[in-house]
N, C-alpha and C positions, 0 to 999 in steps of 0.2 A: 644042245639045250639053250633058252632065249635068257637073255642078260634081264637082271632083277633092276625094276626101276623104282629108285632111289625116293620116287616122291610118295610111293606107295606107304603109309605106314600099317604094319602086322594090328591084326585085330586085336592082341594080346594086349601090344604098348598102348594102343589107344584106350583099353580097358582100363589101364593101369593109371594113364592120366586123368580120367574122371572121377577114378577112385580117390584121388591125391584133392581133386578139389571140394569131393564132397566132404573127406576130412578137416579138410582145411574151413569150412564153413561150418561143420559141426562144432568143431573147437571153438570158433569164433561166438557162436551161441552159446554153448556153453558159460564160456567166460562173461558175457554180457547178462547172462541170467544169474550168474554168482554176483555181479555187480548191484544188480537189481535187487537181490533177494537182501545181500548187507546194509544198502541203503535203505530198505525199509527198515530191515531188523532195528538200524542206528536210529530211525525215526521214533519207531516203537520203545526204544529205550530211554529218549529223551524226553516222550512224553509222560512216562511211566516216573521218571525221576522228577519232572515238576510236580506231578501230584504226591509224590511221597513228601517233597520239601513242603506244601502246602500243607499234608496232614502232620506234619510237624512243628506245625506255627504253634506257640504256645497261646492257649486262650487269654491270660494275662496280657501277654505282649499284644494282642490284637486288641481288649480294651483300651491298653493304655494309648495305644495308636489314637483310636477312636475319642479318646479324652483331650490329646494334645489336637486334633482336627476341631473338635468343638472349640476349645481355647483359642484356636487360631479363626476363626470364624467369628468368635466375640471377639478378637482385637481388631480384626477388619472392621467390622460395625461401627465399634468405638472410632477408629482412622477416619471411618466415611464421615460420622458425626462431627468430628472435628474439621473434615474439609469443608463442610458445609456453612458452620460455625465462622470460620478463616473467610469464607467466601461474602457472607453475608455483612462482616466487619469490613472485609476493602470494599463492598460495595457501598457501605456508609460513608468509608472514608473518601470515596471518589466523589459521593454528594457533597462533603464536608469541602473539598478542595475546588469542585467548581464553585462551591459558594463564594470559598476565599478571592476566587479569578475574577467572579463578577465583582466582588467588591474592590478589589484591586484596579480592576477594569474603571468604575465609576469614580476611584479617587483621580485616575490619571485625567479621564473626561473633566472631572469638574475642576482641577488644576488647570487645564488645556483652556478651559472658557474664560477663565479668570486673569490667563495670562493675555490670553487673545483680544481681553477687554481691556488689560490695562496698555497693550499696544496700538490699539484701535483698528487691528485687522478684522476684517469681516470674513468669516468662515462658519460651515455648521459642522458640528462637535456631538455625535450621537452619545446620548448620557450612559447609556448599557454598553456600548461595544468600544465607545473610545476612539470611532474612527472619525477621522478629518475628512471632510468633503470640502471641496471650493470649484466653484465654476472655471469651466474653460474661457466664458467671457470674461472673469476676472484676469485672466493672462494674456488677452486680446490677441490671441493665434491668429495668423492671415489664415484667409481660407484656405483650406488643402493643404497648410504650411504647418511646421514643425519649430519654425523659428521661434524664439523668445524674443518679446519687444521687450525694450527699457522698462514700460512701465510692469511686464511680467516680473522680470527681475527685482525691480522695488518692491513688488509685492514678497515676493517668496525671500525675499533678504529681512523682511519684518515677521514673516509667518514661522519661518522653520527654526530661527533658534527658540522662540518659544515653544514649539513643539519637542525640540529636542531635549529642553529642560524638564519639560514634563515625564519624560520617559527615564530620561537620564540622570536628573537631577537630584534623585534619592538612591543609595546605593540597594536598599531592597527591593525598587522597582526595577533598576538595572537589571539586577542579577535576574530579574526574573524574563526580561525579553529573551523571547527567540528569536523574531523576525521582524522587519519592516517592509511592507509592499507600497510601491507608489503605483496605484493602479490609473489607466486612462482609460476612458469610455467615450464612445462618439452617438451622435445622433441617430434615429435610424432614418437616415437618408441618403439619396445619392440621384446624382445630375440633377439637384435641385427638385426631387422628386422623393414622395414618403414609401418606405422600404419596409417591409413586413418582417421582423427580425426571424419568423418564423418561416418565413418563405426561402425556396431553394436558390436563392438569387447569389451564387458563389462570387459573382465579380464586386458586388457591392459590398458583401462580407468581407473578401481580401482588403478592398480598398480601405474600408472603415477600421480593418484589426490592423492593418500596415499602419495608417496614420495615428490612430491609438497608440501602438508602442513607439513609434518616433517620438510622439510629444510626452509620453512618459519620462522616456529614456532621456530626452532634453532636458528637462527637467530635473534627473538625477544627474546627469552631467554637470548641471550647474550650482547644483547643493554641494556638490564634493570637489569641486571644480576651484582654479585661483581666483578666478573673478568675483565670486562670492565673498570673498576674504576669509578670515578664520572667525569661529563662534563657539561657544562652550559643548563639547560633546560631539562634535563635529567628526572625528576619528571613530567615536562609538558607531554613530549614524550610518557611515560609511560600511562599517564592519557589518551591519545585521542589514543592512537596506538591498533590494531586488526590485528592477519595474518589471511592468507588464501592461500588455493593452488587449483588452477586451471586445474591440470594437463596438457596434450597437446589438450584443449579444443581450443585454441588461440596461434597457431603457428605462425613465421613470416617468411613469402613469401620470397623466395630468388629473387635477381634482374633477369629480362629475360637474358636469355644467361648463366646464374651462376649455375651450378650445385654443390649441398652441397658434400664435400668429403666421408659423411656417406651417407648411404641410407636411404633418408630423405623425396623422391616423390618432389613436386613442394615448399618445403620450406627448409630454412637453420637452421639446426639442432645447429650450434653454438649460434645462435641468438634467436632461440626459448629457447633456457635453460636458463633463465634469472630471476631475481628479479625486482621487480618494486615495489619502495615506493611512495606512491600518496598520497595527502591530500583532503578533501573534506571541502569546506567552509560554514557557518553557513545561513541556507535559501536558499541554492542551489539546484539546482533540477536536 
């Protein structure tokens, strides 16, 4: 009798195995169907519950809510109107402040002009802005140098105390000062030739920018150093002052028909080489 091959499975055992898999898949399908059914039923119940809640809302409550919404909208409209009124008032206030600032600048300029006349110092004062302008030629800087001459130091000794008094001699004016700027300007020239300020000559721009910065800084160093000595309001001036140089970016145009003795295009070389001392008032734009 031949031995039985253990690798061969009897047909009835294979049939039982497939039957077990079929029962398993059938059971899982029933479970998934049941879960889907209960999930759908739950969503339907939630929808029905929402509809019932909406149906149970009291009409009077709805009317009350509508009235509150209308009152809120009316209040918002009133608030918008008040904001517009306040904005208009603030704009008018801004115009008033600007007008007062303008008057204060004129007062400072008037006092400065009077003080310069009393001391015999020659300088230009803008009657509207109060900006003080004096020529670089008055300071007699050597060509290409930022070294102050003795004549320049005498000039500044007479000029600056008067300027400081015009700003800080009155407590109200002093309380409005926010900043003082010493700004150096150069003529549009480089290498003995005219340079168009709008031209892309970076070498000329860099040179004149550096020169004007060094000159304005030299003036500031002298004004607040030991050599000038003491003068009223020197400490206040030092706190608020900064120096800067703008090179030949803002030259002064020559009057029509007037030609500068130096090659300077449409500009006045002498007037372009200048120093401006200006001030900024607090809260001023």
